[in-house]
C-alpha positions in Angstrom: -18.9 9.9 6.8 -16.6 8.5 4.2 -13.6 6.1 4.8 -10.7 6.3 2.8 -8.9 3.1 3.3 -4.9 2.4 2.6 -4.3 -0.9 0.9 -1.2 -2.8 1.8 -1.1 -4.1 5.3 -4.4 -2.5 6.1 -6.6 -4.6 3.6 -4.0 -6.8 1.9 -1.3 -9.1 3.6 1.4 -7.4 1.4 4.2 -9.5 3.2 2.8 -12.7 2.4 2.5 -11.8 -1.2 5.8 -10.4 -1.3 7.2 -13.8 0.0 5.5 -15.6 -2.6 6.5 -13.4 -5.4 10.2 -13.0 -4.4 10.5 -16.7 -4.1 9.2 -17.0 -7.8 11.6 -13.9 -8.9 14.5 -15.9 -7.2 13.7 -19.1 -8.9 13.4 -17.4 -12.2 17.0 -15.8 -11.9 18.5 -18.9 -10.3 19.2 -17.0 -7.1 19.3 -19.0 -3.6 16.3 -18.3 -1.5 18.2 -17.1 1.5 18.4 -14.5 4.2 21.1 -12.8 2.6 19.2 -12.6 -1.0 16.2 -11.3 0.8 18.2 -8.5 2.6 19.9 -7.7 -0.7 16.5 -6.9 -2.2 15.0 -5.1 0.9 17.8 -2.6 1.5 17.4 -1.4 -2.1 13.5 -1.6 -1.9 13.2 0.5 1.4 15.6 3.2 -0.2 13.4 3.4 -3.2 10.2 3.5 -1.3 11.5 6.2 0.8 12.7 8.4 -2.1 9.4 8.0 -3.7 7.4 9.2 -0.8 9.7 12.1 -0.5 9.1 12.7 -4.4 12.6 12.3 -5.4 11.8 9.5 -7.7 8.8 8.3 -9.6 7.2 5.0 -9.1 8.1 3.9 -12.7 11.7 4.7 -11.7 11.2 3.0 -8.5 10.2 -0.4 -10.1 13.4 -0.9 -12.1 15.7 1.0 -9.7 15.1 -1.4 -6.7 15.8 -4.3 -9.0 19.0 -2.7 -10.3 20.1 -2.0 -6.7 19.1 -5.7 -5.6 21.4 -7.2 -8.4 24.4 -4.5 -7.4 24.0 -5.6 -3.8 24.4 -9.4 -4.9 27.3 -8.4 -7.3 25.2 -9.3 -10.3 25.0 -6.5 -12.5 24.7 -9.0 -15.2 21.1 -9.7 -14.3 18.4 -7.7 -16.2 16.8 -5.5 -13.8 13.9 -4.2 -16.3 12.8 -8.0 -16.9 12.9 -8.5 -13.1 10.8 -5.4 -12.5 8.3 -6.5 -15.1 8.0 -10.1 -13.8 7.8 -8.9 -10.2 5.0 -6.7 -10.6 3.3 -9.4 -12.6 3.9 -12.0 -9.8 2.7 -9.5 -7.2 -0.6 -8.9 -9.3 -1.5 -12.5 -9.4 -1.1 -13.0 -5.6 -3.5 -11.3 -3.9 -3.8 -12.2 -0.1 -6.2 -10.6 2.3 -5.5 -9.9 6.0 -7.4 -12.3 8.1 -10.6 -10.6 8.8 -10.5 -7.8 6.3 -13.1 -9.1 4.0 -15.3 -9.5 7.0 -14.5 -6.1 8.1 -15.5 -4.5 4.6 -18.7 -6.3 4.8 -19.7 -5.3 8.0 -18.8 -1.8 6.9 -20.5 -2.1 3.5 -23.3 0.6 4.1 -20.5 3.3 4.7 -19.3 4.6 1.3 -15.4 4.3 0.9 -12.7 4.3 -1.3 -9.2 2.8 -1.7 -6.3 5.1 -1.4 -2.9 3.6 -2.4 0.6 4.6 -3.3 0.9 1.0 -4.8 2.0 0.2 -8.4 -1.3 0.4 -10.5 -0.9 -3.0 -12.3 -0.4 -4.8 -8.9 -3.2 -3.1 -7.2 -5.7 -3.5 -10.0 -4.7 -7.0 -10.3 -5.4 -7.9 -6.6 -8.4 -6.2 -6.6 -9.6 -8.5 -9.4 -7.9 -11.3 -7.9 -10.0 -11.1 -4.4 -13.2 -9.6 -5.7 -12.8 -6.7 -3.8 -13.5 -3.9 -6.2 -17.3 -4.1 -5.3 -16.3 -2.6 -1.8 -15.2 0.6 -3.0 -17.0 3.6 -4.6 -13.6 5.0 -6.1 -10.0 3.6 -6.5 -7.2 6.1 -6.1 -3.9 4.9 -7.2 -0.9 7.4 -6.9 0.8 6.0 -9.9 -2.3 7.0 -12.1 -2.8 10.5 -10.3 0.8 11.8 -10.9 1.0 12.4 -7.0 1.4 10.4 -3.9 0.7 10.1 -0.3 1.5 12.0 2.2 1.2 15.0 -0.2 -1.6 17.2 0.3 -2.4 17.4 -3.5 -3.2 13.7 -3.5 -5.8 14.2 -0.8 -7.1 17.4 -2.6 -8.0 15.4 -5.7 -9.4 12.5 -3.7 -11.7 15.1 -1.9 -12.7 16.8 -5.1 -13.7 13.7 -6.9 -15.6 12.1 -4.2 -17.3 15.5 -3.5 -16.7 15.4 0.1 -15.5 17.8 2.8 -12.4 16.9 4.6 -14.3 16.8 8.0 -16.6 14.1 6.6 -13.7 11.8 5.9 -11.5 9.5 7.9 -8.1 8.2 6.5 -7.4 4.6 7.7 -3.9 3.2 7.2 -0.9 1.4 8.6 1.9 3.7 7.7 2.7 7.0 9.4 4.8 8.3 6.8 2.2 7.8 3.9 -1.3 7.5 5.4 -1.5 9.4 8.7 0.9 12.1 7.8 -1.0 12.6 4.5 -4.0 13.0 6.6 -2.4 15.5 8.9 -1.3 17.6 6.0 -4.9 17.7 4.7 -6.5 18.3 7.9 -8.6 14.8 7.8 -9.2 12.8 10.7 -7.2 9.5 10.9 -7.3 6.1 12.1 -3.8 4.4 12.3 -4.1 0.5 12.1 -1.3 -1.3 13.9 -1.8 -5.1 14.5 1.3 -4.8 16.9 -0.7 -2.3 19.0 1.5 0.6 18.3 -0.3 3.9 18.9 0.5 6.7 16.5 0.6 10.4 18.2 0.1 11.7 14.7 -3.3 10.0 14.3 -6.5 11.0 15.4 -7.2 7.4 16.7 -5.1 4.3 16.8 -6.6 0.8 16.7 -5.1 -2.6 16.8 -7.7 -4.9 15.2 -10.6 -4.8 12.8 -12.9 -5.4 15.7 -11.5 -2.2 17.4 -11.8 -0.3 14.2 -15.3 -1.2 13.5 -16.4 -0.2 17.1 -14.7 2.9 16.7 -16.2 3.9 13.3 -19.7 2.5 14.5 -19.5 5.2 17.7 -18.7 8.3 15.6 
């Protein structure tokens, strides 16, 4: 068995990291830390990630474009989107926060080989791996920005399977996103575990779990 773990909201608490990093970004550009400001960012951010997963923009383009859309939504085109993108990536990379119980889960499954498979920005992901001392849990780190192809594309998992030298039937994709993790597993014929702390069940996934305890018990039963 070989476990292919997503990163954000599967192991790392990206929302907590995002809150801290956005607050620092707003402070730098003297923007009010309000719901309206957050919403102005989120609209462009969601659009950009959707476009990236569809393959219509690259991750490099996403970083600056979401800041441009953010500033446009605030009617502040005078602000420097490139500088904001660079600063935000640095802030995210320096604020690695794991989900409660994630480290214990990784420790409990330490005897099973695993890899990290993420669409996240390379600088951010490597920074948080170092910051949380979690590189040791993974035999391989697969980051779409470095690979030139992203989840849910089959090509992403083709590279993963070839690199780890495993058959698809030996692997399990574990993640919180139906659009990238679970759909990517479906596209590649790999079994999957949908991780939803809200208890949502994915009809696309092989299994769905709502806690690390459930996840560990399921994996141990296979």
